[in-house]
SELOMI-238329 format. One record per atom (N, C-alpha, C): x, y, z negated. Coordinates in pm, whole numbers, padded with zeros to 5 digits, always signed. Each point is the difference from the previous one (the first is absolute). Layout:
% residues N
XYZ...
***
This chain:
% residues 158
-00276+00867+01144+00111-00092+00012-00056-00142-00011+00056-00081+00067-00029-00149+00001+00110-00084+00066-00046-00122+00011+00097-00093+00082-00047+00000+00134+00090-00019+00094-00036+00022+00148-00087-00121+00046-00012-00108-00074-00089-00111+00041-00123+00001-00083-00016+00096-00083-00121+00008-00095-00127+00029+00075-00098-00089-00036-00133+00020+00066-00063+00131-00053-00069+00079+00094-00067+00112-00036+00092+00133-00010+00120-00013+00047+00093+00114-00019-00042+00120+00090-00060-00030+00119-00042+00094+00090-00130+00076-00063-00093-00068-00058-00116+00050-00071+00051+00115-00108+00099-00043-00074+00048+00083-00109+00059+00135+00080+00067-00007+00111+00057+00111+00068-00123+00091+00037-00093-00058+00057-00120+00067+00031-00060+00081-00115-00022-00071-00112-00033+00061-00123+00071+00127-00048+00136-00015+00009+00084+00110-00030-00019+00118+00088+00002-00017+00136-00017+00095+00087-00138+00084-00020-00106-00078-00038-00142+00060-00030+00024+00075-00129+00059-00056-00090+00010+00086-00131+00062+00128+00008+00113-00005+00073+00088+00122+00015-00040+00085+00124-00094-00046+00072-00039+00054+00117+00116+00044+00087+00079-00112+00027+00120+00018+00075+00044-00118+00083+00072+00017+00097+00055-00105+00084+00137-00043-00050+00019-00120-00036+00135-00039-00044+00079-00051+00120+00114+00058+00021+00092-00008+00099+00135-00061-00053+00075-00075+00087+00123-00048-00051+00082+00130-00010+00106-00002-00081+00099+00107-00021+00059+00003-00132+00062+00094-00037+00059+00018-00128-00035+00123-00070-00008-00006-00128-00014+00123-00087+00059-00030-00130+00009+00091-00087+00059-00002-00124-00055-00121-00093-00127-00020+00011-00071-00111-00085+00047-00135+00046-00007-00016+00139+00048-00133+00054+00138-00025-00026+00087+00096+00014+00142-00008-00037+00016-00046-00145-00073+00056-00086+00006-00037-00137-00038-00128-00042-00118-00052+00058-00065-00129-00016+00104-00102+00055+00045+00023+00119+00095-00100+00056+00130-00008-00084+00059+00100-00054+00108-00016-00100-00027-00073-00107-00119+00031-00066-00043-00061-00131-00030-00157+00025-00061-00014+00110-00034-00157+00035+00136-00064+00014+00082+00054+00065+00133-00062+00035+00080-00019-00140-00006+00104-00084+00061-00030-00133-00070-00109-00081-00128-00009+00014-00081-00099-00075+00055-00144+00058+00011-00013+00110+00035-00141+00065+00154-00016-00020+00073+00103-00031+00133-00019-00034+00023-00039-00150-00120+00007-00080+00017-00027-00135+00041+00119-00081+00001+00115+00052+00038+00119-00062-00102+00083-00052-00132-00009+00042-00106+00079-00042-00110-00081-00069-00041+00042-00110-00114-00071-00082-00127+00076+00012+00008+00141+00022-00120+00070-00001+00011+00101+00125-00121+00048+00045+00016+00093+00123-00048+00136-00041+00060+00089+00073-00040+00148-00034-00060+00069+00118-00009-00073+00113-00074+00068+00118-00137+00039-00039-00039+00125+00025-00143+00034-00027-00096-00074+00078-00110-00037-00069-00101-00080+00056-00134+00090+00010-00085-00017+00104-00122+00045+00019-00096-00113+00044-00046-00053-00122-00078-00116+00003-00145+00011+00051-00038-00077+00091-00131+00013+00069-00076-00120-00069-00101+00024-00067-00096-00115-00056-00118+00063-00088-00077-00095-00049-00103+00041-00097+00080+00034-00131-00090+00081-00097+00059+00014-00123+00039-00120-00085-00083-00102+00020+00029-00141-00068+00127-00050+00047+00012+00000+00136+00135-00051+00059+00103+00070-00051+00007+00135+00020+00112+00091-00058+00027-00028-00134-00093-00018-00088+00035-00028-00141+00061-00142-00011-00029-00096+00081+00071-00136-00007+00142+00026+00050+00012+00067+00117+00131+00015+00061+00084+00073-00089-00048+00100-00070+00070+00081-00096+00071-00084-00110-00093-00094-00048+00047-00093-00095+00102-00097+00042-00008-00032+00121+00108-00085+00063+00134+00054-00016+00013+00138+00021+00124+00072-00005+00062-00011-00139-00082-00039-00111+00060-00019-00130+00052-00145-00027-00014-00082+00096+00060-00136-00019+00145+00014+00024+00095-00028-00092+00144+00003+00018+00036-00095+00104+00119+00040+00064+00074-00083+00094+00034-00119-00070-00017-00112+00066+00041-00143-00054-00106-00054-00090-00115+00068-00019-00092-00052-00095-00125-00038+00077-00087-00070-00058-00146-00021+00061-00108+00023-00110-00115+00022+00054-00116-00005-00090-00109-00086+00084-00099-00031-00090-00115-00076+00068-00103+00098+00029-00097-00045+00091-00112+00088+00032-00079+00034-00129-00011-00088-00096-00062+00027-00128+00075+00116-00073+00131-00003-00008+00081+00086-00076-00026+00148+00080+00001-00016+00139-00021+00135+00070-00131+00056-00032-00115-00095-00004-00122+00048-00038-00014+00069-00132+00068-00066-00098+00001+00058-00135+00085+00130-00009+00096+00018+00087+00073+00126+00010-00085+00118+00039-00094-00030+00098-00099+00116+00033-00110-00008-00077-00011-00077-00119-00110-00001-00089-00118-00045+00059-00001-00115+00084-00131-00047+00062+00029-00151+00033-00011-00075-00113+00027-00149+00008-00103-00057+00112-00118+00054-00003-00104-00070+00086+00030+00021+00151+00098+00089+00036+00036+00035+00136+00112-00089+00056+00022-00119-00049+00120-00078+00052-00015-00020+00142-00114-00034+00050-00010-00027+00154+00018+00131+00083-00052+00108-00053+00017+00127+00061+00144+00051-00008+00059-00032-00099+00145+00028-00011+00089-00075+00097-00045-00129+00017+00075-00090+00089-00016+00064+00144-00127+00028+00033-00035+00059+00135+00066+00140+00019+00016+00078-00087+00072+00129-00002+00151-00030+00031+00055-00096-00085+00135-00048+00020+00023-00051+00154-00089-00070+00045+00011-00044+00134+00001+00102+00104-00096+00117-00028+00004+00101+00088+00111+00104+00001+00080-00023-00075+00132+00089-00015+00070-00008+00127+00019+00117+00074+00072+00008+00125+00129+00052-00009+00055+00026-00128+00127+00042-00021+00077-00101-00082+00002-00113+00050+00073-00109-00083+00149+00015-00018+00054-00057-00090+00139+00015-00052+00011+00144-00090-00034+00106+00075+00000+00127-00074-00110+00013-00117-00114-00053+00031-00104-00022-00090-00003-00160-00016+00071-00039-00113+00030-00149-00005-00104-00099-00030-00095-00006+00101-00112-00090-00020+00046-00149-00012+00120-00027+00056+00052-00136-00006+00039-00045-00148-00002+00090-00093+00033-00039-00144-00121-00035-00070-00115-00026+00060-00118-00049-00057-00020-00146+00038-00019-00073-00110-00010-00160+00012-00123-00040-00063-00026-00139+00008-00112-00053-00067+00024-00015-00143-00109-00009-00078+00017-00018-00147+00089-00121-00040-00016-00108+00079+00070-00116-00020+00146+00003+00057+00038+00123+00043+00138+00016+00042+00025-00042+00161-00100-00031+00053+00003-00036+00146+00000+00115+00085+00060-00013+00120-00001+00116+00095-00141-00009+00070-00071+00123+00009-00126+00001+00068+00010+00123+00102-00071-00024+00107-00015+00108+00096+00107+00100+00003+00033+00040+00142+00095+00097+00033-00027+00026+00150-00029+00119+00022-00028+00048+00149+00113-00043+00091+00121+00022-00058+00132-00039+00094+00021-00130-00001-00074-00100-00069+00023-00139-00011+00056-00055-00124-00041-00104-00039+00060-00048-00138+00150-00032+00012+00035-00034+00106+00147-00031+00026+00087+00125-00032-00061+00119+00038+00070+00131-00022-00009+00036-00147-00122-00027-00058-00015+00021-00142+00099-00072-00083+00010-00136+00041+00090-00076-00088+00142+00047+00022+00037+00043+00112+00135+00049+00032+00017+00122-00086-00085+00096-00001+00009+00134-00059+00014-00023-00155-00077-00080-00062+00011-00034-00140+00133-00045-00029+00045-00095+00068+00125-00063-00041+00113+00090+00032-00010+00077+00103+00099+00108+00026+00012+00098-00116-00111+00054-00043+00000+00090-00112+00053-00065-00122-00044-00120-00040+00046-00068-00126+00156-00012+00010+00043-00039+00121+00159-00030+00013+00081+00129+00000-00078+00122+00025+00079+00129-00002-00042+00086-00121-00080-00053-00089-00034+00080-00131+00108-00025-00107-00001+00076-00097+00100-00019-00114-00055-00100-00086-00115-00057+00010-00050-00096-00097+00050-00139+00045+00011-00087-00092+00033-00142+00038-00120-00060+00074+00027-00077+00100-00107-00065+00093-00064-00120-00100-00126+00018-00031-00058-00097-00086-00090-00101+00080-00040+00058+00118-00077-00090+00094+00019+00050+00138+00025-00092+00086-00002+00041+00134-00136-00064+00064-00037+00065+00110-00131-00040+00061+00034-00120+00100-00076-00101+00015+00019-00104+00102-00132+00003+00077+00019-00040+00110-00103-00011+00117-00125-00085-00063+00041-00103-00086-00102-00081-00061-00095+00073-00086+00033+00112-00065-00078+00071-00090-00078+00113+00080-00015-00011+00122-00074+00095+00074-00137-00059+00026-00089+00093-00022-00148-00025+00012-00060+00123+00095-00086-00034+00081-00081+00104+00063-00106+00043-00091-00067+00116+00015-00107+00049-00077-00102-00111-00027
***
């Protein structure tokens, strides 16, 4: 999954086809129907977590990082440092950032919830404007009072 204007999306499709030794064709199945329903519920502000089954393709390290991303609550953010501490490897901050950026199941595996230690928005494969929007959307739809909204001025590239 990715954004239709996201760089490298074709390469990811090739990786998936090789991993599963299959050709991906347009069509419908129970998994696609479920993910479409859940994504629509998310954007309607009615879904905070996803239940669609995932078959994640990546190295063991990346899978560990992506698994930890699933523990970040809706409407909350963590820093790359905090994410590194959560996987018990503080020295891996750059590798954690790289794994976060390699996540191809954005929104469902919420890599957009990871920010810089100083609170700035950093890197997002879908574009920092989308990360900004997603974080503000989640904050406005969470049960928590909005303490901080993200502004484009707080955005930094890696």
